[in-house]
C-alpha positions in Angstrom: 43.8 5.5 44.7 43.6 3.3 47.5 46.4 0.9 48.8 44.7 -1.9 47.8 43.8 -1.1 44.4 47.5 -0.2 43.8 48.6 -3.5 45.2 46.4 -5.4 42.7 47.5 -3.1 39.8 51.2 -4.2 40.9 50.2 -8.0 41.0 49.2 -7.6 37.6 52.2 -5.8 35.8 54.3 -8.6 37.6 52.5 -11.8 36.1 52.6 -9.9 32.4 56.6 -9.2 33.0 56.9 -12.9 33.6 55.1 -13.8 30.5 56.9 -11.3 27.9 60.1 -12.4 29.3 59.8 -15.7 27.9 58.5 -14.3 24.6 61.9 -14.2 21.8 62.6 -11.3 19.2 62.1 -14.1 16.6 58.8 -15.3 17.5 57.4 -11.3 18.2 58.9 -10.7 14.2 56.9 -14.1 13.0 60.0 -16.2 12.4 59.5 -18.9 14.8 57.7 -21.3 12.4 58.3 -22.5 8.7 55.8 -21.6 6.2 53.3 -24.0 5.9 53.7 -25.8 2.4 51.1 -25.7 -0.5 50.4 -29.3 -0.5 49.9 -30.1 2.7 46.8 -27.7 2.8 43.5 -30.2 3.6 41.6 -28.3 1.0 43.3 -28.5 -1.9 40.3 -26.8 -3.7 40.3 -23.6 -1.3 42.8 -21.0 -2.0 43.0 -18.3 0.6 44.8 -14.9 -0.4 46.4 -13.4 2.6 48.8 -10.6 2.4 51.8 -10.7 5.0 52.3 -13.9 7.5 49.8 -14.4 10.1 51.0 -13.9 13.9 51.6 -17.3 15.8 49.2 -18.0 17.8 51.1 -17.8 20.9 51.6 -13.7 20.1 47.7 -13.4 20.0 47.2 -14.7 23.4 49.8 -12.2 24.5 48.3 -9.9 22.6 44.8 -10.4 24.0 46.0 -10.4 27.3 47.7 -7.3 27.1 44.1 -5.9 26.6 42.9 -7.6 29.5 45.0 -6.7 31.7 44.7 -2.6 30.5 41.0 -3.1 30.7 41.0 -4.5 34.5 43.4 -1.7 35.5 41.2 0.8 33.9 37.8 -0.5 35.8 39.9 -0.6 39.0 40.9 2.8 38.9 37.5 3.9 37.9 35.8 2.2 40.8 38.3 3.9 43.6 37.4 7.0 42.1 33.6 6.4 42.8 32.0 6.0 39.0 29.3 4.0 38.6 29.4 0.2 38.0 29.1 -0.4 34.8 25.7 -2.3 33.9 24.9 -5.1 31.4 21.5 -4.6 31.0 20.9 -1.4 28.4 19.1 1.5 29.4 15.7 1.8 27.9 14.9 2.9 24.7 12.1 5.5 23.9 9.2 4.0 21.5 9.5 4.0 17.8 6.6 6.4 16.4 3.4 4.3 15.5 2.9 3.1 11.8 0.4 4.5 9.8 -2.3 1.9 8.7 -3.0 1.7 5.2 -5.7 4.4 4.6 -5.2 6.7 7.3 -3.2 8.9 4.5 -5.4 11.4 2.8 -5.8 10.0 -0.3 -4.9 6.4 0.2 -7.7 3.6 -0.1 -9.0 2.0 3.5 -8.8 -1.4 3.5 -10.7 -3.7 5.5 -8.2 -6.9 6.9 -8.9 -9.9 9.1 -7.9 -9.8 12.8 -4.2 -9.9 13.3 -3.3 -9.2 9.4 -1.7 -6.4 8.0 -2.1 -6.0 4.4 0.7 -4.7 2.0 -0.6 -3.9 -2.0 -1.6 -3.5 -4.1 1.9 -5.3 -5.8 2.2 -6.6 -8.8 2.5 -10.5 -9.8 2.3 -10.3 -13.2 3.4 -7.1 -15.2 2.5 -5.7 -18.7 5.9 -7.6 -20.3 3.6 -10.5 -21.8 -0.3 -9.9 -23.0 -2.7 -11.2 -20.8 -3.3 -15.0 -21.4 -6.5 -16.0 -23.2 -9.4 -17.6 -20.6 -9.3 -20.4 -19.7 -5.9 -19.8 -19.5 -4.8 -17.9 -16.5 -1.7 -15.7 -14.7 -2.3 -17.2 -11.4 -0.5 -15.7 -8.2 2.2 -17.9 -6.4 2.6 -18.5 -3.5 -1.1 -18.5 -2.1 -1.5 -15.5 1.3 -4.3 -14.5 2.9 -6.0 -11.7 0.3 -7.5 -8.4 0.9 -7.9 -7.3 -2.6 -7.1 -8.0 -5.8 -7.4 -5.9 -9.7 -5.9 -4.9 -12.6 -3.7 -1.6 -13.4 -2.6 0.2 -16.5 -5.1 -1.9 -18.6 -4.0 -1.0 -21.9 -7.5 1.6 -22.3 -8.8 -1.3 -25.1 -12.0 -2.7 -25.3 -11.2 -6.1 -23.9 -12.8 -8.2 -21.4 -10.9 -9.0 -18.6 -11.3 -11.7 -16.0 -10.0 -11.7 -12.6 -10.5 -14.3 -9.9 -9.5 -15.0 -5.9 -9.8 -18.6 -5.3 -9.2 -19.6 -1.4 -8.5 -23.3 -0.5 -11.2 -23.3 1.2 -14.5 -20.8 1.9 -16.0 -18.8 -1.3 -14.5 -17.3 -4.2 -14.7 -14.1 -5.8 -14.9 -12.9 -9.1 -15.4 -10.6 -11.9 -15.5 -10.1 -15.6 -15.7 -6.8 -17.4 -14.2 -3.9 -19.7 -13.3 -1.7 -16.8 -9.8 -1.8 -15.1 -10.5 -2.1 -11.4 -8.9 -2.9 -8.1 -11.7 -4.9 -5.8 -11.0 -4.3 -2.2 -12.5 -7.6 0.0 -14.2 -7.4 2.7 -13.7 -10.7 4.1 -9.9 -11.1 3.4 -9.7 -15.0 1.2 -6.9 -17.2 3.3 -4.2 -19.3 1.7 -5.8 -18.1 -1.8 -4.8 -17.6 -5.4 -5.4 -14.9 -7.9 -5.8 -15.2 -11.7 -6.4 -12.8 -14.1 -6.9 -13.1 -18.0 -8.7 -11.8 -21.0 -11.9 -13.1 -23.0 -11.1 -10.9 -26.0 -8.5 -11.9 -28.5 -5.6 -10.4 -29.8 -3.3 -8.4 -27.5 -4.2 -7.2 -23.9 -1.9 -5.8 -21.4 -2.2 -4.8 -18.0 -0.7 -5.3 -14.4 -2.0 -7.9 -12.3 -2.3 -6.9 -8.6 -3.0 -8.4 -5.2 -2.9 -7.7 -1.6 -1.9 -9.3 1.0 -1.0 -10.3 4.6 2.9 -11.1 3.1 5.8 -8.7 3.9 7.5 -6.0 1.9 10.4 -8.7 1.2 8.0 -11.2 0.2 6.2 -8.9 -2.3 3.4 -10.4 -4.3 5.2 -13.3 -5.1 5.4 -14.8 -9.1 3.0 -15.9 -11.9 2.5 -18.8 -13.1 0.6 -19.3 -16.3 -2.1 -22.4 -15.8 -5.6 -23.1 -17.1 -8.6 -23.2 -15.0 -10.3 -26.0 -13.7 -13.6 -27.1 -14.7 -15.5 -25.5 -11.9 -13.7 -22.4 -12.6 -14.5 -22.3 -15.9 -18.6 -23.3 -15.5 -18.4 -20.1 -13.0 -17.5 -17.5 -15.3 -19.8 -19.2 -18.2 -22.6 -16.9 -16.3 -21.1 -14.1 -16.9 -21.7 -11.5 -19.8 -20.1 -12.7 -23.0 -16.5 -10.7 -24.3 -16.3 -7.4 -26.1 -14.7 -7.3 -29.5 -11.2 -6.4 -30.1 -12.2 -3.5 -32.5 -15.1 -2.1 -30.4 -16.7 0.9 -32.5 -16.8 4.5 -31.0 -20.7 4.9 -31.7 -21.2 7.2 -29.1 -20.1 11.1 -27.6 -18.1 10.3 -24.7 -19.6 12.7 -22.4 -20.6 12.0 -18.9 -22.4 14.7 -17.2 -23.2 13.1 -13.7 -18.9 12.9 -13.7 -18.8 16.9 -13.9 -22.1 18.0 -12.8 -23.4 17.1 -9.4 -23.0 18.3 -6.5 -22.2 15.1 -4.7 -19.8 12.7 -6.5 -23.0 10.1 -6.0 -24.5 9.2 -9.3 -26.5 6.1 -8.4 -27.6 4.1 -5.4 -30.2 1.3 -5.0 -30.2 -2.0 -2.6 -27.6 -3.6 -4.0 -25.2 -1.0 -5.1 -23.9 2.3 -4.8 -22.0 3.8 -7.2 -19.7 7.2 -7.0 -18.5 9.0 -10.4 -16.2 11.9 -10.4 -13.9 13.7 -13.7 -10.7 11.9 -14.0 -8.3 15.5 -13.4 -5.8 16.0 -10.9 -3.0 13.9 -8.8 -1.7 12.4 -12.7 -5.0 10.9 -13.1 -5.3 13.2 -16.0 -2.2 12.1 -17.8 -2.9 8.5 -17.8 -6.7 8.5 -18.5 -8.2 9.2 -22.0 -9.8 12.3 -21.6 -12.6 12.9 -20.9 -12.5 10.1 -18.3 -14.3 9.0 -15.3 -13.4 7.9 -12.0 -15.5 5.3 -9.9 -16.4 3.8 -6.9 -18.7 0.9 -7.0 -19.7 -0.5 -3.9 -21.4 -3.9 -3.2 -22.0 -6.5 -0.4 -18.7 -7.9 0.5 -16.6 -5.3 -2.1 -15.9 -2.5 -3.0 -14.2 -1.4 -6.6 -12.7 1.5 -7.8 -10.9 2.7 -10.8 -10.9 5.0 -14.0 -12.3 4.4 -17.4 -11.1 6.5 -20.6 -12.9 8.3 -23.5 -12.7 5.6 -26.2 -14.0 2.7 -23.8 -16.9 5.3 -22.8 -17.5 5.8 -26.3 -18.6 2.0 -27.3 -21.3 2.0 -24.3 -19.9 -0.6 -22.8 -18.1 0.4 -20.0 -19.2 -2.5 -17.2 -18.2 -4.5 -14.3 -19.9 -8.1 -13.0 -19.3 -9.2 -9.6 -19.5 -12.5 -8.0 -19.1 -13.0 -4.5 -18.9 -16.9 -4.0 -22.2 -18.5 -5.2 -24.3 -15.5 -4.8 -25.9 -13.6 -8.1 -23.7 -11.5 -10.7 -23.6 -8.1 -10.0 -23.6 -5.5 -13.4 -22.6 -2.2 -13.2 -22.4 -0.4 -16.1 -21.2 3.8 -17.1 -22.5 4.6 -19.9 -22.5 8.4 -21.7 -25.3 10.7 -21.7 -26.2 9.6 -25.5 -27.2 5.8 -24.0 -30.6 6.0 -22.9 -31.7 2.1 -22.8 -29.8 -0.9 -21.6 -31.0 -4.5 -22.6 -30.1 -7.8 -21.0 -31.8 -10.7 -20.8 -35.0 -9.5 -22.6 -35.2 -6.5 -19.8 -34.7 -3.2 -20.4 -33.0 -0.9 -18.1 -32.7 2.9 -17.9 -29.6 4.6 -16.9 -29.7 7.0 -13.8 -26.8 9.6 -13.5 -24.9 7.6 -16.4 -25.1 4.2 -14.3 -27.1 1.3 -14.3 -27.5 -2.0 -12.4 -28.8 -5.3 -12.9 -28.8 -8.6 -11.2 -28.2 -11.9 -12.7 -28.8 -14.9 -11.4 -29.2 -17.2 -14.7 -26.3 -19.9 -15.5 -26.3 -19.3 -19.2 -23.6 -16.3 -20.8 -25.3 -12.7 -21.2 -25.3 -10.2 -23.9 -25.4 -6.7 -23.1 -26.7 -4.5 -25.8 -26.6 -0.3 -25.7 -28.8 2.0 -27.7 -29.2 5.8 -28.1 -32.2 7.7 -29.0 -31.8 7.4 -32.6 -31.5 3.9 -33.0 -27.6 3.6 -32.7 -26.1 0.7 -30.6 -24.0 -1.9 -29.5 -23.6 -5.1 -27.9 -21.0 -7.8 -26.5 -20.5 -10.5 -29.1 
């Protein structure tokens, strides 16, 4: 150790001895001052419980001084030995592994988002604790958020008609009505939007209402407020097909051959929609879908809808979804069992292809869907 360092340590020690000499034994024991009477406490409502007495401020100062001196001495000895000078700048840390974007994990959905946004969801903003409200009442998400997807989950496998909407503060809305239980990914996210879900069929229909937004996991999906749709929304939904009945008859065998016999899941394609079908098996789907069931993907202009449909709804012949992007036409897509050979809408007869039918509606009045088998059995929306 160098002479200069020894001299600095000697001076610090001498200064410390002078301070300690002034301390009395009573001060160290904490008896140098009487306790503060309870009635002199400034805030009588606040009761602070402590164990023992606090050491006087002067003793705390001395203790801090001891620690400071010990630290300085240690640093001087370290420097004298040639150690490196401590740095206040933290060492560079290794970069965190990249976070996988939604859709990059095998089996997950690929979502399209606005530039600079990260999607979270699907997240439930209304649960199955209460039945779905009857349109024009609806469960409306709160607060608004940039929304890239919306839909339902755990629909009660009944025949009820579901109603879903995404309404931004500005720009085109997106709407759905149908018996299918779907989740819809939007090609163009709606900024500052609210999502609504309801039913158009009387009685007790249950489902989880979901949305996919740019909100963080902490903010989550938000909550749900029950409110009545405005006149514009009501007028828009009047052009969609009429509702199905609560006790819709299961008239047909539910076999959908295209879902199991196709070499490719692609079942239908025209200039407006593409539909793929697959058997509802594997990954736990077969335990949540009434068997034999079908899972589907419907690609439309501006959106992609996915979901599964069970035996009961297929047997009614009225498993369908109707989609509208902004003020564009309503695209109706249905999945029918083998026994259904004709679908009639607004006077037009459609022949299904690989258990799928498609119809583009441009009229403003409500539509009725009627399905028929070759032997004359028929079912229709109300």
